C-alpha positions as CSV (number, residue, x, y, z in Angstrom):
1,M,16.9,8.2,4.6
2,R,17.6,8.4,0.9
3,H,16.3,5.6,-1.4
4,S,17.9,4.6,-4.6
5,L,16.3,4.3,-8.0
6,T,16.6,0.5,-7.8
7,D,14.7,0.4,-4.5
8,A,12.0,2.6,-6.0
9,L,11.7,0.4,-9.1
10,L,11.5,-2.8,-7.0
11,S,8.9,-1.2,-4.7
12,Q,6.7,-0.1,-7.6
13,T,7.0,-3.5,-9.3
14,G,6.1,-5.3,-6.0
15,K,3.2,-3.1,-5.4
16,F,1.9,-3.5,-8.9
17,Y,2.3,-7.3,-8.7
18,L,0.4,-7.6,-5.5
19,Q,-2.4,-5.4,-6.7
20,L,-2.7,-7.5,-9.9
21,R,-2.6,-10.7,-7.9
22,F,-5.0,-10.0,-5.0
23,R,-7.1,-6.9,-5.8
24,N,-8.3,-6.7,-2.2
25,K,-6.4,-4.3,0.0
26,A,-6.9,-6.5,3.1
27,K,-5.4,-9.5,1.3
28,I,-2.6,-7.4,0.0
29,A,-1.8,-6.1,3.4
30,H,-1.9,-9.7,4.9
31,E,0.3,-11.2,2.2
32,L,2.8,-8.3,2.4
33,T,3.0,-8.6,6.2
34,I,3.3,-12.4,6.4
35,K,5.3,-13.3,3.3
36,Y,7.4,-10.2,2.5
37,E,8.1,-8.6,5.9
38,G,5.9,-5.6,5.1
39,Q,8.0,-4.3,2.3
40,Y,7.1,-3.9,-1.4
41,R,10.8,-4.0,-2.2
42,N,11.0,-7.6,-1.1
43,V,8.1,-8.5,-3.4
44,G,10.0,-6.9,-6.3
45,L,13.2,-8.7,-5.3
46,M,11.4,-12.1,-5.3
47,L,9.9,-11.4,-8.7
48,L,13.4,-10.4,-10.0
49,F,14.9,-13.6,-8.7
50,D,12.1,-15.7,-10.1
51,V,12.7,-14.2,-13.6
52,F,16.4,-14.9,-13.3
53,M,15.8,-18.4,-12.2
54,A,13.4,-19.0,-15.1
55,L,16.0,-17.7,-17.5
56,A,18.7,-19.8,-16.0
57,V,16.5,-22.9,-16.4
58,V,15.9,-22.1,-20.1
59,V,19.6,-21.5,-20.7
60,I,20.6,-24.8,-19.0
61,V,17.9,-26.8,-20.9
62,G,19.0,-25.2,-24.1
63,L,22.6,-26.0,-23.5
64,V,21.8,-29.6,-22.7
65,A,19.6,-29.9,-25.8
66,I,22.5,-28.5,-28.0
67,M,25.0,-30.9,-26.4
68,L,22.6,-33.9,-27.0
69,Y,22.0,-32.8,-30.5
70,Y,25.7,-32.6,-31.4
71,T,26.7,-35.8,-29.5
72,T,24.1,-37.9,-31.2
73,N,24.9,-36.8,-34.7
């Protein structure tokens, strides 16, 4: 089975994140199995979605602030 570059990047990002977060191999394996269905790719996807959601919140709050600024002046 051939993996794409995107899958490889998501897997490496997920692996790096879990290593930074837990440091203990047993905890990493437990978290990976329970929360992410045993795939580092899923960890990377969750991180990517979290970043996009954070950016979306910042954009929405910024737009609301701009709207309020121009409607009150």
